[in-house]
C-alpha positions in Angstrom: -19.0 44.3 50.4 -15.6 42.7 50.7 -15.4 39.0 50.3 -13.6 36.8 52.8 -10.4 36.4 50.7 -10.1 40.2 50.3 -10.6 40.8 54.1 -7.9 38.2 54.8 -5.5 39.8 52.3 -6.0 43.2 53.7 -5.5 42.0 57.3 -2.2 40.3 56.2 -1.1 43.4 54.4 -1.6 45.5 57.4 0.2 43.1 59.7 3.0 42.8 57.1 3.4 46.6 57.0 3.4 46.9 60.8 6.1 44.2 61.4 9.0 46.0 59.8 8.1 49.2 61.7 8.5 47.4 65.0 11.4 45.2 64.0 13.5 48.0 62.5 13.0 50.7 65.1 16.7 50.6 66.0 18.0 49.4 62.7 20.9 51.4 61.1 23.2 50.7 58.2 26.2 52.6 56.8 24.4 54.6 54.1 22.3 56.3 56.8 25.6 57.6 58.3 26.8 58.7 54.9 23.5 60.5 54.3 23.8 62.2 57.7 27.2 63.5 56.7 26.1 64.5 53.2 23.5 67.0 54.5 25.8 68.9 56.8 26.4 72.5 55.6 30.2 72.1 55.4 30.1 68.9 53.3 27.5 70.5 51.0 29.9 73.5 50.7 32.8 71.1 49.9 30.7 69.4 47.3 29.5 72.7 45.7 33.1 74.0 45.5 34.5 70.7 44.1 31.7 70.3 41.6 31.9 73.9 40.5 35.6 73.5 39.8 34.8 70.3 37.8 32.0 72.0 35.9 34.3 74.9 35.1 37.1 72.7 33.9 35.1 70.1 31.9 32.1 72.1 30.6 34.2 75.2 30.0 31.7 77.7 31.3 32.0 81.1 32.9 32.4 81.2 36.7 28.8 82.2 37.3 27.4 79.6 34.9 29.5 77.0 36.6 28.3 78.0 40.0 24.7 77.9 38.8 25.1 74.4 37.3 26.8 73.1 40.4 24.2 74.7 42.6 21.2 73.2 40.7 22.7 69.7 40.6 23.6 69.8 44.3 20.1 70.9 45.2 18.7 67.9 43.3 21.2 65.5 44.8 20.6 66.8 48.3 16.8 66.6 48.1 16.6 63.3 46.2 19.6 61.8 47.9 17.8 62.0 51.3 15.7 59.1 50.0 17.9 57.5 47.3 21.1 57.0 49.3 19.4 55.2 52.2 17.5 53.0 49.7 20.8 52.2 47.9 22.1 51.2 51.3 19.2 48.7 51.7 20.1 47.3 48.3 23.7 46.9 49.5 22.6 45.1 52.6 20.4 42.7 50.5 23.2 42.1 48.0 25.7 41.4 50.8 23.5 38.8 52.6 25.2 35.8 50.8 28.6 36.9 52.1 27.5 36.4 55.8 29.2 39.6 57.0 27.7 42.0 59.5 26.1 45.3 58.6 29.2 47.4 59.6 31.7 45.0 58.1 34.2 47.1 56.0 32.8 45.5 52.8 29.3 46.9 53.6 30.8 50.3 54.2 32.8 50.3 51.0 29.8 49.1 49.0 27.5 51.7 50.6 30.2 54.4 49.7 30.2 53.2 46.1 26.4 53.1 45.9 26.1 56.6 47.4 28.6 58.0 44.9 26.8 56.3 42.0 23.4 57.5 43.3 24.7 61.1 43.4 26.2 60.7 39.9 22.9 59.5 38.5 20.9 62.2 40.2 23.3 65.0 39.2 24.0 63.7 35.8 20.4 63.4 34.9 19.7 66.9 36.4 22.3 68.5 34.2 21.2 66.5 31.2 17.5 67.4 31.6 18.0 71.1 32.6 21.2 72.1 30.9 21.0 69.7 27.9 24.4 68.0 28.3 25.1 64.4 27.4 25.2 62.2 30.5 27.9 59.9 29.2 30.2 62.9 28.6 29.9 63.9 32.3 30.0 60.5 34.0 33.7 60.2 34.9 34.3 63.7 36.2 31.0 63.6 38.1 32.1 60.3 39.6 35.4 61.7 40.8 33.8 64.9 42.1 31.2 62.8 44.0 33.9 60.5 45.4 35.5 63.6 47.0 32.1 64.8 48.3 31.0 61.4 49.8 34.5 60.9 51.2 34.2 64.3 52.9 30.9 63.1 54.4 32.5 59.9 55.6 35.5 61.7 57.1 33.3 64.1 58.9 31.5 61.2 60.6 34.8 59.5 61.5 34.6 56.3 59.4 37.9 54.6 60.2 37.8 51.6 58.0 
């Protein structure tokens, strides 16, 4: 049997969980747009080609091995990025609260862009580290540049004009 304090706590928890669902039904932030662009087939293709070229140049593999590595890391970043990039956008919005700017202020869009790039770099770098046994710190900068190109393609597709 639950005591009175536990019943009250559970009731508050349920109410707390229901409030954001209602309050945020129409809420959107820049990283959701970025994610929408990132999962379109042509942006994925741009990312695959870009990262395959970077893998070929920096890891010095054959064409087929470079395609395999680029494919595996892009599968991971697409699947995990669907959750990670919007969450990174929420972090951006919380971090930007003290500046008193609106959600679609250019500063929020730029920060969301940076966080999306860093999220992809983290996911892809760790994937390559764990599966193909490369050191993450040796890949960071070329993965960063490759993901800047991929995320920029996603933003351009959606028409960000900031």
